N, C-alpha and C positions, 0 to 999 in steps of 0.2 A: 504495499499498502507508500509503502515513504518513495518509492519507485517509482509507482505512479501517479504520483502527487506530483515529486517534481518534475517530470518526467510535461505531466499538463502545464509549472510554474514554466519552466523552461520554453513551452511552444506559447505562451500568453507575452514573455517576450521580448519576444526570436520579433512577433507578428505585433505585437504596439510600437516597437521599434524601429520596427521596418514602415511600418504606417506614417509615421511622424520622419523617415525621411524620405518616402512617395511624395509621402505632402511634400519634404524641402525643397526637393530636387528633380521630383517628375520620374520617369520608370528609367530612360537612359543613364541621365544623369545618379541613379541610387546604386551605390557602391556597398557587394557583401562587407567590405571592412570597416562602412561607415554603422552599417546594422550592427554588424557586431561589438563596436566597440560603444554603440548603445543601450542594447543587449543585455552589455556585459556576460555573453556568453566564448564560450569557446568553437573553433570553425568545426570543429568533431561534433562538436550540442549539434549545432548549426541544420549542420548535413545530415546526422538522423532524422528532426524531422521534415529536412524539405531537400527536395533534389538538387532545386533552382530557385532562381536568385523569381525565377517565369513563375518556376510555385506558389513562390512567398505573396509575390503579388495580386495570386490565384485567389487564395487565403483573406486575401484584406479584401479582394471584392466582396468573396462570398460576407467577410465582417460586417459590410457595411451596411446589409438588412437591415440588421438586428438592432440595428438606431431605431425604428419604427415599430408601431405597433397599433396595430389597424384592431378598433374596437369593434364586436361586432354582434351584441345590442346597442339598441337607442337607432338612431339616425347616419345608415351604409355611407352614406353623400358626408355628413357631419365629420366622420371615421374619418373617411377618404382625407376632409381639410386637415381635419386635425393631424392625422399621422402626414400631411405636407410639412407641415410648422414644424410637427417635431422635427423631422429631419434637417429643415430651414434653419432650426434652435442647431442641430445638430453639426452642419457646418460649420457656423460659428464656434464652436464647441470642443469639435472631436476630431480631433489628426484622423482617428479609424475615418468615418464620411467624407474627410474630405481627401486621403490617399485615395479610398476608395471609387470618385469620382472622378478624378486628377485623373487617374490608371482607365477608367470607364474614357474619358472625355477622348486621350490619348493614342486612342483605338485599341487596347493592349489585351487580345479579340484570347489571345492564349492557348487558341485553336480550342478551347472550351465553352461555358457555353458563352448567349448573349450579353452581355455585360448590364443591361437595363432591362434585361428580358426575365427577371423580382418581379422589378416592379411592375412592370407593364401584366405582368397572369396578375399578380396581388391586386392593384388596381382596375384592372377585369373584373375581378369578380365582386370590387366590392359592388363595381356598376354592373353588377349582374345581380348581386341581392340589393340594389338600389329598387329595377325594375319588380321584383318579389313584392317589393314592399311597397307598389309604387310611388315611388317618389319617380325615381330614372324613367324615360319618356319610353316605352313599349318601340316603337323606330328607331332607337337609340342600340348601334351596334358595339357593344363593349369592348373591344380588339380595338378595335379603331378609334374610339374614344380616350380605353388608355395611353398608345403610343401616340395620341393627339397633348395628355395632358401629361405626360413625362418627359419629350420635350419641348413644352412649354417652361415644365419647369426646371430642366435645364438646361434650356437658353437667359433664364428670365438670373436663377444665380449669377449665370458667367457676368453678367451684366450687372446684376451685382454685385459681385466681388468687386470688376475695374468700377462702379461711381463711388460706392461706400466700404469695401474692406465685405462686402452682406452685413452694414452694418440695419440697412432702412430692406433687408431678405423679409424678412417677416412681413413688411406692409406690401413689397411685390407680390408676393406670394398673395396676397389677398385680392389684390388685385389681377392676378389673373385667375382665381377663382370668381372674381365680379363678371369677366367679361366669359368664361365657360360655361358656369350654371344657368344660365337663360338660356341655352341653344342647345343643353341638358339633362335637365328637372321642370317639375311640375313649379309654374309665378307660387303656389301658394308656400310650399318647399322651399321653397328661395327666401323665404320673410322668415324661414325661422333659422336659415342658415348662418350659424355667422365666420367668415371671411378667415377672417388674426388666429382661428380657432377658439374653443370654451376653455383653456387654461393660458395664460403670460407666461411660458417659460420660463424667462430671462425673470420675471418677477421672480414665485419659484423657485427657483434658481435662484438670488439674492436674500431670500427671507429661510434658505435651508443656510446659508455662510452664517449668516446674523446668528441663527442658531443655534450651530457649530462652535461659533467665534465665544460666544456666550456661554454656554457649555464648560467650555476649552477655559474662561474665563475663570469658570463658578469651580470647576477641578483644581485648580489652579490655587485658588486659597482655602477653599477647602485640605487640600498637602499643604498649606504654610501652616495653615493652623491645628493640622495632626488628624483632621477627620477624617474619614470613608467620603472620598467624590461617588461615591456610587451612591449612598445613601440620596445624594444632593441633587443629579444631575439624573438618575433614572425616570426619573414619573417628566422630565422635559422631554426626553428623548421621543423619538418619532417622527412621523413622514418617508416613504423612502424615496433615495433618489431617481432622479431621472436615470433612464435603463441608456448605460454607455455599448460597448462590446460586447458580442457576443461571449460563451460560457469557452475556458480552451478548451484546445483537445488536443489530446494524445497523440503516438505519432502516429507518422503514413499506414495506409490501412495494408492490411495483412505484414506490417513489419514488429518484430521483434528485436530485446538486445536493450540495451542501457543505454542509455548518453555515455562518452566518452571524449576523452581531447585530442582522439584519435580520430584521423576521417573514418569513416569503413571506404569499400569499395569503389571506387569510380568517381567523387568523389570530391575527387584533383577534375575530372572529366568538368561536372559542372561547374567547380569556383572558377573557372578559369573562363566558364562561359557565362558566367552570375557577375562579373565582376563589372564596373562598368569603367 
């Protein structure tokens, strides 16, 4: 169990470090050596989990979708809007979301699935659910509309990045929905949709940070006074943080053995092709 936990943690460290490197440099300029430096792992440990830089990039592209959850209860269209605003927030605060998006835009298909395939499929499913619940016009083709929505979001976040470093992305995405909703949804439904999302994620994050700061201060004061900080802060804890990257994974499928400092057979070839 200890070895498995260490493997999961190593995988997580590599993917998180690689996300920050791809976010900073893009795919072509990202160097394996920089990923190793940021992850604080050996070359052998990295190649135990990933055969190449391409494999790491694919893992990041797979991970980015975990930054969004579409609620199945209530209004499917509002859930779709909320999911888009979740990802807009993640693009400002989550390197995994930014790296995955940058890799997709740079055209890193890697011989794997379509880089926007999961987003399009998930959007189409929510539109189909909206049709079942009478929110979305029956004549709408969910897949066609899903591609338009995903393409619109992708372009808008790029323009927002150029204009304001994505500082205005929430409002820009809201404007996108104000333009799209009349073409796919019944007017009576639109009146109840909040294009900015039901939750102000930035305000929620600020409140969480303030709460944690207060709890840390109380704990420090309690420690100075010689009392148990847990008794003072336990009742104040609460609220789950925003969901970030997905849960860690173990080794590549079908692979056994331990992580080590030595590169496994064939890693030298992967390293030569993986370094930018």
